[in-house]
N, C-alpha and C positions, 0 to 999 in steps of 0.2 A: 538268386534274387531275394529268397528268404533269410538268405547268409548277409545277404549285402545290410537288406532292412534291419534284421537282429544285431549288426557292428554299429549301424546308425542309432540306434536306439541304445545302445550299450553307450556312444560316446556322448550323446547328447546326455545323457544318465551321469556321465563325470564329471561332464563340465558343470551339469546344474550342481552335481557336490563341491566339486570347486570350489564354484563360484559362493556357495551356502560356507562354505567349512572359512575361502578368506574373509567374508563379513563378518563371524563370529569373531574372528581375532581381532572387530572393532571395538571397542566400551563404548568410545564417546559418541554422542548424538552431535550430526553435524547438522546444520542450518542453516540457511539459505534465505533471501529475499526482500522484502520492503525495508527500505531505511526508516519509516517512521516505524516498525515495530521493533526496529534492532537495538534500541537502548532498553524499549522491556523486554525484551527475551532477554538481551544480555542480566538483564539485573535477574531475572528468574533462573538462566544458568547460574549466576554466581551463591543464589541462596538454594538450587538444587545439591550445588556442591558441597556448600556449609550444613546440610540435612543429611545428606544419603553420604554413602562411600564411594559413591561412582565419580568416575572425573567430570569436570564440569564440561557442557556442551562447545561445540565449536560452534562459533555464531559470525555471519558473514554479513555485509548490507551491499545488496548488489542489485534491488530495487525488484518491486513483483515479478515484471518481466523476466529479468536475467534470471531470478531464481527458478521460477519456473522454468525456463530452458535449461538448467542447469537439473533440475528435479526431475524432467522429464527425460534424461537420458537415458535410465535405464535401472534396472536392480543389479544390485550387488558393490560394496563398501567404496568404491571410487565415485557413488552416487550421492547424493544426500537425502536424507531421510524424511525431510520436514521442510517447508516453505512459510514462509512466513510474507502472507498477503493484503496487503491492505485494499484487493477488489478482489470479485469472485473471478474463479479461472476460465479461460475462455473456450469456446468450443473446439477452435484450432488449439490448444493450447493439449485439451484433454483428448485429442486424436493424433497428438504427435509423442505424447505418456502412451498412449494404447500401440501406436505402432512400435515401441520399446520397451512392450511387455509391463508396460508401468499401468495396470488397469485395476487395481483396487487400491481407491483413494481415500479417504477421510478427511469430511471438511467440518473444520470444528470453530466456530465462531467465539472468540475469546471477549468483545465487547466492542464500544463503537468508539470513534474518530471524526475528527472535523477536518476539512479543507479549508485552513485559512489564509487569509492574505495577514502579515505582520509586521510590522514597523518597529523602532528602539521605543523607547520611554520617549526619546526628545523627538523623534516625529511629528511630523502635522498630524493629529486627528484626521479622519476621513470617513463618510459614510457613503459607499459604493450599491448602486445597483448592479445587478449582474450584468445588464446593459451595456453600463459605464468602463466594468471590470472587461465583456469582449471590448468595446471601444478601444479598449487600453491595449492590449495583448495582443486582439487576431492580426493574422499578418493581411489578409485584406477586409476591407468593409464596405458596408453599399454607400454610396453618395451620391445623390439626384439619380435614383433608379440602377446605378451601375455598381460592378463590384472592383474597387479599387486598392492600391498598395496602402496601407496605414498610413493617414498623413499627419496624426496626431502624435507631436511629437512632447506636448507639457499635457499632465492631469488637468490642465484649465482647457486643453484643448478641447478635451473630450465634454469636459463640462465648465462654463465659467464658476461654479459654487468649488469648485474642487481646486488646491493648491496650485500654485503657480510654481510649480514645482518640473522638470525633467522626469521623465516616465521610465524608471530604472527597478526595472523586479526581479528578482534571483529563485530561480524555479528546479524544480526536476526535471530530468533527462527522458527523453521519450521510453526507456527501461523503466521507471517508475509506476508504478500504481497511484501514487497521489498525481503525477502527469496524465493519465488517462482519465481518471475522474474529474480533475478539474476542468477536462472540457466536456465529461458526461453531465457534472451536475453544477457545474458554474456556465462555462462560455454558450452551453446548448441553449442555458434559459435567457441568458444575454441576446443572442442571437436572435432567437425564436421570437421578442419583440419586434422584427422587423417581417411584417406581415408576407412578399412576399417571398423569404427565407424559410419564413413557418411554414410557407405549403410546401415545401419541399421534403420538409421530414415524413412524410407519409408518401409523398407520391415522386421523393427519389432520392431516398435516404442516404448514400454514399455522398451524394454532391452536397446535401447539407453538413453532412460530419465535416467534410473536407471543408467547406463553407467553415463552418462553425468554430473546429478545431486546431485549425492548421494557427501553430502561433508565429509570430513574427521573428525573423531572423536579422532586423536593422541594429541589436545594439541594445532596443528598452528592455527586451525580455534576457535575460542572461541563464543560460543552463549553465546551473551549480553542481552538478553532480551527486554523490547519493549522500555525502557528509553535510549533514545537518547543522553541526555546528559550525564547518568552516560559513555557511551562511549565517548563522545568528553573530559572530563574529564579524562580516561585513554589516549586517544593520549596524550595530554599536559604532563599526567604523564611521558609517555615512547614515545619518538621519533621515538623508532624502532619498533613501531606497527605502524598498519592500521586499519581502519574501514572501512565496508559497510555501507553506509546508504541512505538517499534522499538530492538530489541536495538540496535543500532547507535547508539542513543543512551547506554547504559550505555557501551559501549564506550570511547567518544570523551570521556566526560566522570568514568571510575571512580574519580578524584579527589572527586569531587564526589557520584555517586550510589551506590546500592547496588541489586541486582538482588529481588526478591521470588521465594522458592520456591513456585514451585506442584505441587501434587501428589508432595512431597517430593521435586521434580526441578530443580536450579537454574540460571537459566540461562547458558550459557557454549557458545562453538565447538561443544566435543564433544555437548549433546545438543541441540542448532537441527541438524545436521548428520544426527545418527542420527535424529531425528523423537522422542525421549523424552522433550523437554521438549514440552508440550503445546499451548504459542502458537506452534511451529515452522514457518516458511512459507514460501514461494518468491518471490524480487521478480523482477521481468522487464521486458522494453521490448516496447511493441508500435507497428512500427512502420510507418508508410502507405508499400506499395511503391512505388504512382505516386509518391510524391515522390523518389524514387529518382533520378528523369530531369528533375525541377522544381528540387530546390535542391540545387546542386552540391556543397556540401559534405555531403551525406548523409552516404553510402557512406565516406567518408576518417573519417566521426564514429562509424560505425558500427565499421569495423577499429580505429580507438582503442579504442573502450568496449570491446571482447572478448577486446583483447589480453591477451598473456601478463603485460606491466605494470600491467595496468590490475587484471584481473579474476582475475591466478593466483594462488596460492598467496604468492606474495613479493608481489602486486599493491597497485596504490595504495590500490584502497578496501579491501583487508586490513585495512589498519593504521589504517582508518576504521570499523572497524566489522563487512565481508560478512563473512560464512561461505562461503569460495569453492564453486562447485560441484566433484563428484566428477570423477577424471578420463574416465569413462567421460560423464556430461553434458556436460563441456566439450566432448568431441568432437562430440557430438549436436549440441550447441549454435552449432559452428563450423560442421557443414552445415547448419541451417537457416540460418544467417547470410553462407552462402556468395556468394548472390546479389550480397551490397553490396560484401564485400571486394575491393577493389583497382581497382571503379568508379567 
């Protein structure tokens, strides 16, 4: 019995040493996650390669949900080191991580962004309420006290003051953090303007979310994958369509795009930072702590990412649409990331 236990312990130790050795062979940081943060992290990866002797990290756009699925797969060189996330990690994702021995995770807030409805410069300008957006995009809506399949074909069907144009909105798939928060931050607010539905929010939250966040599938909302550049191209080619994307896409393409006002608030740096814009959200990096010793350049990359030169008020990412943290938040984030800095 003791011999069997000893052999088992030795085997486990050998396996762990083998996994560590294999992971140490990987010099490149591997990053997955949000399509919104993808272009920002790509910029940081390029900057990191130019300013250090380390290879540029590999960055993949998988959506926040897809990124957490890969990240939570386990410890070792075959698994990502970082998730870019446009929403916080969920309880179920944390549980999956823990079940696969990914128990030490650092959450680092890098700044702010907003979920915005965009159109080309040639598209008709709209000023929408959250209620109107819900009535345009939800699969079912309340009509005469009953929940019915969405009958609105044109924006003017939603409200006569809106353009007489067919509703055609390109947006993210279910794996995207932008899709998750579009429901939470925008559709929920519009849905809750109906008293009968609003009462469900506390009485039956699952039913509330199902009614409010289920997107129509009749062609008015088109899932456009995780390629934001493709959506921008489609908006340019079809000025009668709109797209749901992150604010930084608007900032990087002001000459091509316009942002749509929601609830009377225009998406800009000030309204996103102070939270008055209804689609305001924080952006995060989730870092696998155990990989700090397994991937040689991980600590240096985190140090670069959180530097003043990258996410400070005059930093690289602010020039690319990131709304920077407040001074107090930045200090809190530096404390959180201190374990990586200088290692």
